[in-house]
N, CA, C and O atoms as a Tinker XYZ file with bonds, in Angstrom:
   256  protein
     1  N      1.089000   -1.339000    0.111000    73     2
     2  CA     0.152000    0.125000   -0.030000    64     1     3
     3  C      0.764000    1.127000   -0.051000    63     2     4     5
     4  O      1.789000    1.078000    0.630000    81     3
     5  N      0.524000    2.324000   -0.702000    73     3     6
     6  CA     1.096000    3.447000   -0.671000    64     5     7
     7  C      0.648000    4.477000    0.362000    63     6     8     9
     8  O     -0.447000    4.914000    0.716000    81     7
     9  N      2.389000    4.777000    0.839000    73     7    10
    10  CA     2.128000    5.856000    2.317000    64     9    11
    11  C      1.745000    7.078000    1.514000    63    10    12    13
    12  O      2.338000    7.395000    0.483000    81    11
    13  N      0.613000    7.829000    2.088000    73    11    14
    14  CA     0.243000    9.126000    1.667000    64    13    15
    15  C      0.921000   10.111000    2.652000    63    14    16    17
    16  O      0.919000    9.785000    3.839000    81    15
    17  N      1.411000   11.096000    2.347000    73    15    18
    18  CA     1.945000   12.457000    2.970000    64    17    19
    19  C      0.923000   13.324000    3.363000    63    18    20    21
    20  O      0.194000   13.583000    2.405000    81    19
    21  N      0.532000   13.961000    4.566000    73    19    22
    22  CA    -0.632000   14.830000    5.137000    64    21    23
    23  C     -0.513000   15.974000    3.799000    63    22    24    25
    24  O      0.219000   16.208000    2.837000    81    23
    25  N     -1.723000   16.476000    4.438000    73    23    26
    26  CA    -1.696000   17.649000    3.069000    64    25    27
    27  C     -0.768000   18.826000    3.411000    63    26    28    29
    28  O     -0.438000   19.564000    2.482000    81    27
    29  N     -0.364000   19.048000    4.517000    73    27    30
    30  CA     0.637000   20.075000    4.578000    64    29    31
    31  C      1.815000   19.859000    4.323000    63    30    32    33
    32  O      2.556000   20.809000    4.574000    81    31
    33  N      2.322000   18.895000    3.883000    73    31    34
    34  CA     3.350000   18.266000    3.123000    64    33    35
    35  C      3.862000   18.262000    1.756000    63    34    36    37
    36  O      5.001000   18.096000    1.322000    81    35
    37  N      2.452000   18.542000    1.034000    73    35    38
    38  CA     2.045000   18.701000   -0.180000    64    37    39
    39  C      2.492000   20.000000   -0.760000    63    38    40    41
    40  O      2.601000   20.930000    0.040000    81    39
    41  N      2.831000   20.273000   -2.291000    73    39    42
    42  CA     3.336000   21.605000   -2.621000    64    41    43
    43  C      2.086000   22.288000   -3.038000    63    42    44    45
    44  O      2.076000   23.519000   -2.999000    81    43
    45  N      0.942000   21.591000   -3.464000    73    43    46
    46  CA    -0.038000   22.430000   -4.333000    64    45    47
    47  C     -1.003000   23.031000   -3.316000    63    46    48    49
    48  O     -1.490000   24.127000   -3.594000    81    47
    49  N     -1.358000   22.396000   -2.092000    73    47    50
    50  CA    -2.204000   23.209000   -1.051000    64    49    51
    51  C     -1.413000   24.621000   -0.727000    63    50    52    53
    52  O     -2.033000   25.677000   -0.609000    81    51
    53  N     -0.394000   24.557000   -0.633000    73    51    54
    54  CA     0.337000   25.764000    0.259000    64    53    55
    55  C      0.874000   26.745000   -1.155000    63    54    56    57
    56  O      1.169000   27.925000   -0.969000    81    55
    57  N      0.943000   26.248000   -2.270000    73    55    58
    58  CA     1.009000   27.190000   -3.464000    64    57    59
    59  C     -0.339000   27.948000   -3.810000    63    58    60    61
    60  O     -0.291000   29.138000   -4.121000    81    59
    61  N     -1.712000   27.164000   -3.749000    73    59    62
    62  CA    -2.857000   27.684000   -3.797000    64    61    63
    63  C     -3.528000   28.562000   -2.672000    63    62    64    65
    64  O     -4.354000   29.419000   -2.987000    81    63
    65  N     -3.144000   28.330000   -1.262000    73    63    66
    66  CA    -2.978000   28.978000   -0.209000    64    65    67
    67  C     -2.373000   30.373000   -0.385000    63    66    68    69
    68  O     -2.868000   31.383000    0.113000    81    67
    69  N     -1.271000   30.351000   -1.127000    73    67    70
    70  CA    -0.207000   31.575000   -1.084000    64    69    71
    71  C     -0.558000   32.830000   -2.186000    63    70    72    73
    72  O     -0.308000   34.028000   -2.050000    81    71
    73  N     -1.197000   32.164000   -3.280000    73    71    74
    74  CA    -1.384000   33.128000   -4.033000    64    73    75
    75  C     -2.462000   34.209000   -3.278000    63    74    76    77
    76  O     -2.093000   35.381000   -3.360000    81    75
    77  N     -3.794000   33.974000   -2.527000    73    75    78
    78  CA    -4.397000   35.039000   -2.232000    64    77    79
    79  C     -3.493000   35.754000   -0.904000    63    78    80    81
    80  O     -3.529000   36.961000   -0.664000    81    79
    81  N     -2.810000   34.904000   -0.232000    73    79    82
    82  CA    -2.162000   35.565000    0.521000    64    81    83
    83  C     -1.165000   36.553000    0.114000    63    82    84    85
    84  O     -1.106000   37.670000    0.627000    81    83
    85  N     -0.360000   36.131000   -0.834000    73    83    86
    86  CA     0.430000   37.443000   -1.373000    64    85    87
    87  C     -0.260000   38.526000   -2.042000    63    86    88    89
    88  O      0.302000   39.613000   -2.173000    81    87
    89  N     -1.484000   38.312000   -2.494000    73    87    90
    90  CA    -2.265000   39.330000   -2.951000    64    89    91
    91  C     -2.822000   40.212000   -1.670000    63    90    92    93
    92  O     -2.882000   41.442000   -1.653000    81    91
    93  N     -3.168000   39.437000   -0.735000    73    91    94
    94  CA    -3.671000   40.600000    0.692000    64    93    95
    95  C     -2.130000   41.394000    1.078000    63    94    96    97
    96  O     -2.145000   42.614000    1.242000    81    95
    97  N     -0.902000   40.667000    1.199000    73    95    98
    98  CA    -0.235000   41.137000    1.578000    64    97    99
    99  C      0.436000   42.595000    0.687000    63    98   100   101
   100  O      0.791000   43.620000    1.269000    81    99
   101  N      0.494000   42.408000   -0.698000    73    99   102
   102  CA     0.648000   43.430000   -1.520000    64   101   103
   103  C     -0.248000   44.298000   -1.500000    63   102   104   105
   104  O      0.305000   45.396000   -1.440000    81   103
   105  N     -1.587000   44.421000   -1.522000    73   103   106
   106  CA    -2.437000   45.194000   -1.451000    64   105   107
   107  C     -2.294000   45.797000   -0.428000    63   106   108   109
   108  O     -2.166000   47.010000   -0.596000    81   107
   109  N     -2.249000   45.329000    0.951000    73   107   110
   110  CA    -2.112000   46.113000    2.073000    64   109   111
   111  C     -0.598000   46.940000    2.228000    63   110   112   113
   112  O     -0.557000   47.968000    2.905000    81   111
   113  N      0.548000   46.446000    1.595000    73   111   114
   114  CA     1.427000   47.693000    1.366000    64   113   115
   115  C      1.306000   48.736000    0.300000    63   114   116   117
   116  O      1.879000   49.826000    0.313000    81   115
   117  N      0.453000   48.259000   -0.675000    73   115   118
   118  CA    -0.097000   49.494000   -1.390000    64   117   119
   119  C     -0.743000   50.426000   -0.663000    63   118   120   121
   120  O     -0.326000   51.583000   -0.730000    81   119
   121  N     -1.869000   50.119000    0.161000    73   119   122
   122  CA    -2.667000   50.688000    1.048000    64   121   123
   123  C     -1.704000   51.709000    1.797000    63   122   124   125
   124  O     -1.670000   52.916000    1.559000    81   123
   125  N     -0.916000   51.035000    2.751000    73   123   126
   126  CA     0.106000   51.822000    3.546000    64   125   127
   127  C      0.767000   52.892000    2.915000    63   126   128   129
   128  O      0.882000   54.006000    3.426000    81   127
   129  N      1.290000   52.504000    1.587000    73   127   130
   130  CA     2.208000   53.716000    0.825000    64   129   131
   131  C      1.148000   54.879000    0.370000    63   130   132   133
   132  O      1.385000   56.087000    0.371000    81   131
   133  N      0.181000   54.377000    0.064000    73   131   134
   134  CA    -0.825000   55.377000   -0.513000    64   133   135
   135  C     -1.528000   56.286000    0.365000    63   134   136   137
   136  O     -1.967000   57.391000    0.047000    81   135
   137  N     -1.625000   55.494000    1.973000    73   135   138
   138  CA    -1.969000   56.524000    3.224000    64   137   139
   139  C     -0.731000   57.492000    3.588000    63   138   140   141
   140  O     -0.813000   58.719000    3.643000    81   139
   141  N      0.111000   56.941000    3.760000    73   139   142
   142  CA     1.239000   57.594000    4.366000    64   141   143
   143  C      1.621000   58.675000    3.450000    63   142   144   145
   144  O      1.680000   59.814000    3.914000    81   143
   145  N      1.932000   58.440000    2.014000    73   143   146
   146  CA     2.240000   59.575000    1.196000    64   145   147
   147  C      1.255000   60.336000    0.472000    63   146   148   149
   148  O      1.530000   61.057000   -0.487000    81   147
   149  N     -0.003000   60.146000    0.990000    73   147   150
   150  CA    -0.887000   61.133000    0.760000    64   149   151
   151  C     -0.607000   62.794000    0.318000    63   150   152   153
   152  O      0.076000   63.448000    1.107000    81   151
   153  N     -0.988000   63.297000   -0.601000    73   151   154
   154  CA    -0.752000   64.595000   -0.816000    64   153   155
   155  C     -1.320000   65.333000    0.422000    63   154   156   157
   156  O     -1.958000   64.765000    1.308000    81   155
   157  N     -1.047000   66.559000    0.400000    73   155   158
   158  CA    -1.905000   67.574000    1.313000    64   157   159
   159  C     -2.798000   68.235000    0.504000    63   158   160   161
   160  O     -2.577000   68.430000   -0.691000    81   159
   161  N     -4.003000   68.666000    1.198000    73   159   162
   162  CA    -4.947000   69.597000    0.611000    64   161   163
   163  C     -4.413000   70.847000   -0.161000    63   162   164   165
   164  O     -3.397000   71.484000    0.117000    81   163
   165  N     -5.112000   71.031000   -0.979000    73   163   166
   166  CA    -4.208000   72.386000   -1.504000    64   165   167
   167  C     -5.258000   73.798000   -1.023000    63   166   168   169
   168  O     -6.342000   73.982000   -1.575000    81   167
   169  N     -4.995000   74.251000   -0.479000    73   167   170
   170  CA    -5.985000   75.609000   -0.085000    64   169   171
   171  C     -5.644000   76.984000   -0.163000    63   170   172   173
   172  O     -4.472000   77.317000    0.015000    81   171
   173  N     -6.534000   77.832000   -0.411000    73   171   174
   174  CA    -5.868000   79.304000   -0.642000    64   173   175
   175  C     -5.288000   79.613000   -1.925000    63   174   176   177
   176  O     -4.764000   80.721000   -2.047000    81   175
   177  N     -5.294000   78.697000   -3.052000    73   175   178
   178  CA    -4.688000   78.968000   -4.124000    64   177   179
   179  C     -5.435000   78.885000   -5.389000    63   178   180   181
   180  O     -4.894000   78.394000   -6.380000    81   179
   181  N     -6.951000   79.444000   -5.433000    73   179   182
   182  CA    -7.472000   79.327000   -6.636000    64   181   183
   183  C     -7.143000   80.420000   -7.561000    63   182   184   185
   184  O     -6.906000   81.584000   -7.238000    81   183
   185  N     -7.155000   79.899000   -8.806000    73   183   186
   186  CA    -6.985000   80.445000   -9.788000    64   185   187
   187  C     -8.076000   80.962000  -10.462000    63   186   188   189
   188  O     -8.749000   80.023000  -10.886000    81   187
   189  N     -8.536000   81.991000  -10.741000    73   187   190
   190  CA   -10.093000   82.083000  -11.416000    64   189   191
   191  C     -9.685000   81.761000  -12.744000    63   190   192   193
   192  O     -8.525000   81.793000  -13.155000    81   191
   193  N    -10.851000   81.402000  -13.486000    73   191   194
   194  CA   -10.561000   80.821000  -14.736000    64   193   195
   195  C    -11.710000   82.166000  -15.768000    63   194   196   197
   196  O    -12.735000   82.729000  -15.385000    81   195
   197  N    -11.070000   82.268000  -16.938000    73   195   198
   198  CA   -11.598000   83.127000  -17.557000    64   197   199
   199  C    -13.043000   82.623000  -18.082000    63   198   200   201
   200  O    -13.300000   81.419000  -18.096000    81   199
   201  N    -13.928000   83.545000  -18.492000    73   199   202
   202  CA   -15.129000   82.947000  -18.737000    64   201   203
   203  C    -15.022000   82.265000  -20.448000    63   202   204   205
   204  O    -15.836000   81.358000  -20.628000    81   203
   205  N    -14.454000   82.480000  -21.232000    73   203   206
   206  CA   -13.923000   82.027000  -22.493000    64   205   207
   207  C    -13.367000   80.546000  -22.276000    63   206   208   209
   208  O    -13.646000   79.679000  -23.104000    81   207
   209  N    -12.604000   80.267000  -21.192000    73   207   210
   210  CA   -12.272000   78.919000  -21.304000    64   209   211
   211  C    -13.279000   77.725000  -20.958000    63   210   212   213
   212  O    -13.078000   76.511000  -20.936000    81   211
   213  N    -14.315000   78.399000  -20.723000    73   211   214
   214  CA   -15.209000   77.508000  -20.245000    64   213   215
   215  C    -16.653000   77.243000  -21.515000    63   214   216   217
   216  O    -17.560000   76.420000  -21.396000    81   215
   217  N    -16.467000   78.132000  -22.547000    73   215   218
   218  CA   -17.206000   78.421000  -23.534000    64   217   219
   219  C    -16.991000   77.641000  -24.571000    63   218   220   221
   220  O    -15.855000   77.180000  -24.455000    81   219
   221  N    -17.642000   77.159000  -25.781000    73   219   222
   222  CA   -17.464000   76.390000  -26.670000    64   221   223
   223  C    -17.140000   77.463000  -28.198000    63   222   224   225
   224  O    -17.701000   78.533000  -28.433000    81   223
   225  N    -16.302000   76.920000  -28.885000    73   223   226
   226  CA   -16.221000   78.001000  -30.103000    64   225   227
   227  C    -17.163000   77.760000  -31.065000    63   226   228   229
   228  O    -17.480000   76.572000  -31.113000    81   227
   229  N    -17.610000   78.327000  -31.690000    73   227   230
   230  CA   -18.860000   78.099000  -33.105000    64   229   231
   231  C    -18.203000   77.658000  -34.150000    63   230   232   233
   232  O    -17.045000   78.055000  -34.273000    81   231
   233  N    -18.609000   76.983000  -34.892000    73   231   234
   234  CA   -17.964000   76.403000  -36.054000    64   233   235
   235  C    -17.277000   77.354000  -37.046000    63   234   236   237
   236  O    -16.570000   76.736000  -37.843000    81   235
   237  N    -17.288000   78.588000  -37.207000    73   235   238
   238  CA   -16.903000   79.510000  -37.793000    64   237   239
   239  C    -15.540000   79.811000  -36.954000    63   238   240   241
   240  O    -14.600000   80.399000  -37.489000    81   239
   241  N    -15.501000   79.412000  -35.733000    73   239   242
   242  CA   -14.107000   80.169000  -35.263000    64   241   243
   243  C    -14.212000   81.143000  -34.347000    63   242   244   245
   244  O    -13.192000   81.431000  -33.722000    81   243
   245  N    -15.404000   81.829000  -34.078000    73   243   246
   246  CA   -15.832000   82.759000  -33.592000    64   245   247
   247  C    -16.357000   82.523000  -32.138000    63   246   248   249
   248  O    -17.002000   81.506000  -31.884000    81   247
   249  N    -16.098000   83.400000  -31.246000    73   247   250
   250  CA   -16.416000   83.176000  -29.765000    64   249   251
   251  C    -18.077000   83.737000  -29.939000    63   250   252   253
   252  O    -18.521000   84.506000  -30.791000    81   251
   253  N    -18.830000   83.018000  -28.752000    73   251   254
   254  CA   -20.444000   83.453000  -28.684000    64   253   255
   255  C    -20.427000   84.573000  -28.129000    63   254   256
   256  O    -21.480000   85.177000  -27.926000    81   255
């Protein structure tokens, strides 16, 4: 009779368990980098836009 090894001594269960675990570790690292390196909110630096930057030009190239 063939002697069978327990499941934890096989390669494939650890390989299949490792794929989601690796994804969890890498996503956690990505989240930590994103949170710790977040840009600060910019305040008091509003630049007024001219009215012409929001209007479309007519087909003839003239402004409305």
